C-alpha positions in Angstrom: 109.8 133.7 108.8 111.4 130.2 109.1 112.7 129.0 105.7 115.4 126.7 104.3 117.0 125.9 100.9 118.8 122.7 99.9 120.9 122.5 96.7 122.0 119.4 94.9 124.7 119.5 92.3 123.1 117.7 89.4 119.5 116.5 89.1 118.1 115.2 92.4 116.0 112.1 92.0 114.4 112.7 95.4 114.1 115.6 97.9 115.7 114.9 101.2 116.6 116.8 104.4 117.7 116.1 107.9 115.1 116.4 110.5 114.9 116.2 114.3 112.1 114.1 115.8 111.0 113.8 119.4 107.9 112.7 121.3 105.0 115.2 120.7 104.6 117.8 123.4 103.0 121.2 123.8 105.4 124.1 123.7 103.6 125.5 126.8 105.0 122.5 128.8 108.5 124.0 128.6 107.2 127.1 130.3 105.8 124.9 133.1 109.3 123.5 133.8 108.8 120.2 132.1 111.9 118.8 130.4 112.2 118.8 126.6 112.0 115.2 125.2 115.2 114.0 123.6 115.5 114.9 119.9 117.1 112.4 117.5 118.2 113.3 114.0 116.9 111.3 111.0 116.8 111.6 107.2 113.5 112.6 105.7 112.2 112.4 102.1 109.6 114.9 100.9 106.6 113.4 99.1 103.8 115.5 97.5 101.9 112.3 96.8 101.5 111.5 100.5 98.6 112.9 102.3 100.1 112.5 105.8 103.6 112.4 107.1 105.0 109.1 108.3 107.8 107.8 110.5 109.7 104.5 110.4 109.4 101.7 112.9 113.0 102.5 113.9 111.9 106.0 115.0 109.0 104.6 116.9 111.3 102.1 118.7 114.1 104.6 119.4 111.8 107.3 120.8 109.6 104.9 122.7 106.5 106.2 121.0 103.0 104.9 121.8 100.2 104.9 119.3 97.3 107.3 119.8 95.0 105.9 117.2 94.6 104.0 113.9 94.2 105.1 110.3 93.9 103.6 106.8 96.9 104.2 104.6 96.7 103.9 100.9 99.8 102.7 99.2 100.8 101.3 95.8 100.4 97.8 97.3 96.8 98.6 98.5 95.1 99.7 101.7 96.7 98.9 105.1 95.8 99.8 108.7 98.5 101.8 110.4 99.1 103.3 113.9 99.1 107.1 114.4 101.7 108.7 116.6 102.3 112.3 117.7 105.7 113.8 117.3 107.4 117.2 117.1 109.5 117.7 114.0 112.4 120.1 113.6 113.4 120.8 110.0 116.5 122.8 108.9 116.8 126.5 109.9 114.1 126.6 112.6 111.2 125.3 110.6 109.3 123.2 113.1 106.0 121.5 113.7 104.6 120.6 117.2 102.2 117.8 118.0 102.2 116.5 114.4 100.1 113.3 113.9 102.1 110.8 111.8 101.6 107.3 110.7 104.1 104.4 111.4 105.2 102.8 108.2 108.1 100.8 106.5 109.9 103.7 104.7 112.9 101.8 103.2 116.1 103.8 103.5 114.7 106.9 105.2 113.1 107.4 108.7 110.6 110.1 107.9 108.4 111.0 105.0 107.2 114.6 104.9 103.7 114.6 103.3 101.2 117.2 102.2 100.1 117.8 105.8 103.4 119.7 106.3 104.1 120.9 102.7 100.7 122.6 102.4 101.5 124.8 105.4 104.0 126.9 103.5 105.6 127.7 100.1 107.3 124.7 98.5 109.4 125.2 95.3 111.8 123.0 93.3 113.8 124.4 90.4 116.5 122.8 88.1 118.5 125.6 86.7 122.0 125.1 85.3 122.2 121.4 86.4 121.5 122.2 90.1 118.3 121.1 91.8 117.2 123.7 94.3 114.5 122.8 96.9 113.2 125.6 99.1 110.5 125.7 101.8 109.2 128.4 104.1 106.3 128.9 106.6 103.9 130.5 106.6 103.0 130.8 102.9 103.9 134.3 101.6 103.1 134.4 97.9 101.6 132.5 95.0 104.2 131.2 92.5 102.5 131.0 89.1 104.8 130.5 86.1 102.0 130.9 83.6 101.1 134.3 85.0 104.8 135.3 85.1 105.1 134.4 81.4 101.9 136.3 80.6 103.2 139.4 82.4 106.6 139.2 80.6 104.8 138.7 77.2 102.5 141.7 78.0 105.6 143.9 78.7 107.3 142.7 75.6 104.2 143.5 73.6 104.1 147.1 75.1 107.7 147.6 74.0 106.9 146.2 70.5 103.9 148.5 70.2 105.8 151.5 71.4 108.6 150.8 68.9 106.1 150.5 66.0 104.5 153.9 66.8 107.5 155.9 68.0 111.2 155.7 68.0 112.5 154.9 71.5 115.9 156.3 72.3 118.5 154.1 74.1 118.5 156.6 77.0 114.6 156.9 77.1 112.6 155.1 79.8 111.7 151.6 78.7 108.1 151.4 77.5 107.5 148.3 79.6 107.3 150.6 82.7 110.2 149.1 84.6 111.7 152.5 85.3 115.0 151.5 83.6 116.5 153.1 80.6 115.6 151.2 77.4 119.2 150.3 76.8 119.4 148.6 80.2 116.0 146.8 79.9 114.3 145.6 76.7 116.8 147.3 74.5 119.8 145.4 75.9 120.1 143.1 72.9 119.3 145.7 70.3 
C-alpha cells in the first residue's frame, strides 16, 4: 500500500511535498516498448478546498503539454476559463496517479496544487502534536478516522471501569474491566 508521511518542526501553515510530473501516458505503453516521458520534479501544495488538481504555466511550458479541453475554474477572484491537461504525477514513496486531468493556473510560488480529485482517493490526515505538524497520505483508503467515535469508545471504557469499581473492588493485578486484556495496574489503574 503506497503511503508517505511528512513532518514539519513547528506549525505548518501549508502542506507541501515534492512531486514528479510528466506528460500523461498509459502504463500499458511501457509494456509496448514506448519510452517513458521525462519526469521533472516540482513543489506541490495540498488544498482540500480545490476540487481539481492544477499545474502552473511553467510546468506546461517545460513539459511541452498540449491542452485536451476547457473547464470553468472557480477562484476567490471569480469564475475563469482554464485549459485541461493530462499528466502523470509521482508523489513521495511510490504514490502515483496516471493520466490525471489537471487545470493550468497561476499558482504563485508552487508548480502543482493537489486537489480533492487526488486527496479523496485515499486516507489523508494532519495532526499537530507536540509542536510538530505531521501530514500523512495513503492509497487506497484503508479505514475511517473518526475522532468523535474514538472519544466515545474511550469514554465508554472509562465508564465500564467506573461502574466496575463502584460495584466491586478491582485488584491491581486483576484484568482491567475495560476489556483491554491488560492488568488493571497497567491500564486504567495506572494513575491510581
